[in-house]
C-alpha positions as CSV (number, residue, x, y, z in Angstrom):
1,X,0.0,0.0,0.0
2,X,2.8,2.4,0.9
3,X,4.7,1.5,-2.3
4,X,1.6,2.3,-4.3
5,X,1.2,5.7,-2.6
6,X,4.9,6.4,-3.1
7,X,4.5,5.7,-6.9
8,X,1.5,8.0,-7.0
9,X,3.6,10.8,-5.4
10,X,6.5,10.1,-7.7
11,X,8.8,9.1,-4.8
12,X,11.5,6.5,-5.3
13,X,10.7,3.2,-3.5
14,X,13.7,3.7,-1.1
15,X,13.1,2.4,2.4
16,X,13.7,5.9,3.9
17,X,10.9,7.4,1.7
18,X,8.6,4.5,2.5
19,X,9.1,4.9,6.3
20,X,8.5,8.6,6.1
21,X,5.5,8.2,4.0
22,X,4.0,5.5,6.2
23,X,4.5,7.7,9.3
24,X,2.9,10.7,7.5
25,X,-0.1,8.6,6.6
26,X,-0.5,7.4,10.1
27,X,-0.1,10.9,11.5
28,X,-2.7,12.3,9.2
29,X,-5.3,9.6,9.5
30,X,-4.5,7.8,12.8
31,X,-2.1,5.0,13.7
32,X,-4.4,2.3,12.2
33,X,-4.8,4.1,8.9
34,X,-2.7,1.8,6.8
35,X,-4.7,-1.3,7.9
36,X,-8.0,0.6,7.5
37,X,-7.0,1.4,4.0
38,X,-6.5,-2.3,3.2
39,X,-9.7,-3.6,4.6
40,X,-11.8,-3.0,1.4
41,X,-9.1,-4.8,-0.7
42,X,-9.1,-8.0,1.2
43,X,-11.0,-11.1,0.2
44,X,-11.9,-14.0,2.4
45,X,-8.3,-15.2,2.4
46,X,-5.5,-12.7,2.4
47,X,-1.9,-12.3,3.6
48,X,-0.6,-8.9,4.7
49,X,3.0,-8.4,5.3
50,X,5.0,-5.6,7.0
51,X,2.6,-4.7,9.7
52,X,4.6,-2.2,11.7
53,X,2.3,-0.6,14.2
54,X,0.1,-2.1,17.1
55,X,-2.8,0.1,16.0
56,X,-2.8,-1.7,12.6
57,X,-3.0,-5.0,14.4
58,X,-6.0,-3.7,16.4
59,X,-7.8,-2.8,13.2
60,X,-7.0,-6.2,11.6
61,X,-8.2,-8.1,14.6
62,X,-11.7,-7.0,13.7
63,X,-11.5,-9.5,10.8
64,X,-12.7,-13.0,11.4
65,X,-9.9,-15.5,11.9
66,X,-7.1,-12.9,11.8
67,X,-3.7,-14.3,12.9
68,X,-0.6,-12.2,13.3
69,X,2.5,-14.3,12.5
70,X,5.9,-13.1,13.6
71,X,8.9,-14.2,11.6
72,X,12.3,-14.0,13.4
73,X,15.8,-14.4,12.1
74,X,19.2,-13.3,13.4
75,X,20.1,-9.7,12.4
76,X,23.2,-10.8,10.4
77,X,21.0,-13.2,8.3
78,X,18.4,-10.5,7.8
79,X,21.1,-8.2,6.5
80,X,22.5,-10.8,4.2
81,X,19.0,-11.4,2.8
82,X,18.4,-7.7,2.4
83,X,21.6,-7.3,0.5
84,X,20.6,-10.2,-1.9
85,X,17.2,-8.6,-2.4
86,X,19.0,-5.3,-3.4
87,X,16.2,-2.9,-2.8
88,X,17.2,0.8,-3.3
89,X,18.0,2.6,-0.1
90,X,18.4,-0.5,2.1
91,X,21.4,-0.4,4.4
92,X,24.6,-2.1,3.3
93,X,26.4,-2.6,6.6
94,X,25.5,-4.2,9.9
95,X,25.7,-0.9,11.9
96,X,23.5,0.9,9.3
97,X,21.0,-2.0,9.2
98,X,20.8,-1.9,13.0
99,X,20.4,1.9,13.1
100,X,17.5,1.5,10.6
101,X,15.9,-1.0,12.9
102,X,16.2,1.4,15.8
103,X,14.5,4.0,13.7
104,X,11.7,1.5,13.0
105,X,11.1,1.1,16.8
106,X,9.7,4.5,17.6
107,X,7.6,5.3,20.6
108,X,5.6,7.8,18.4
109,X,2.0,6.4,18.1
110,X,2.1,7.3,14.4
111,X,5.6,5.8,13.8
112,X,6.8,2.3,13.2
113,X,6.8,0.2,16.4
114,X,8.3,-3.1,15.2
115,X,9.0,-4.6,18.7
116,X,5.6,-3.6,20.1
117,X,3.9,-5.0,17.0
118,X,5.9,-8.2,17.1
119,X,4.9,-8.7,20.7
120,X,1.3,-9.1,19.6
121,X,2.0,-12.1,17.3
122,X,-0.2,-15.1,17.8
123,X,2.7,-17.3,16.7
124,X,6.4,-16.7,16.1
125,X,8.4,-18.7,13.5
126,X,12.2,-19.0,13.4
127,X,13.4,-18.3,9.8
128,X,17.1,-19.2,10.0
129,X,16.8,-21.9,7.4
130,X,15.7,-21.9,3.8
131,X,12.4,-20.8,2.4
132,X,11.1,-24.4,2.2
133,X,11.6,-24.9,5.9
134,X,9.7,-21.7,6.7
135,X,6.9,-22.7,4.3
136,X,6.7,-26.0,6.1
137,X,6.3,-24.4,9.5
138,X,3.6,-22.0,8.3
139,X,1.8,-24.9,6.4
140,X,1.7,-26.9,9.6
141,X,0.3,-23.9,11.5
142,X,-2.4,-23.4,8.8
143,X,-3.3,-27.1,9.1
144,X,-3.5,-26.6,12.9
145,X,-5.9,-23.7,12.6
146,X,-7.8,-25.5,9.8
147,X,-7.2,-23.0,7.1
């Protein structure tokens, strides 16, 4: 949703711009604004990634059978994966990567609050292996909740 808005505003999809834009949208329309903006686009089965504010979780919890899944991996591995993905504006060093994560852990209600949002997860998965392993873990969870 934020990438679409950035494109409409002719902003490059750099992470720095996306963070600022998300914060602006939350500040203007309330901390749950991004989730509210998605509700009309969701079908009976949907996956939303990059939920970054507890107010967004509160909005999404109004949906039947909403589950918030947390995906955890060591910071060094997340940096390595980020470098392979090669998105513009992503940090290229461990200190810069960690500084960006600190920026994404604001106490501002309209800002990103990754740790506070992660703490609301219904289930947390370790993603230190390959994608097949993660898919297997999530598949077993979906079986467990009968999706």
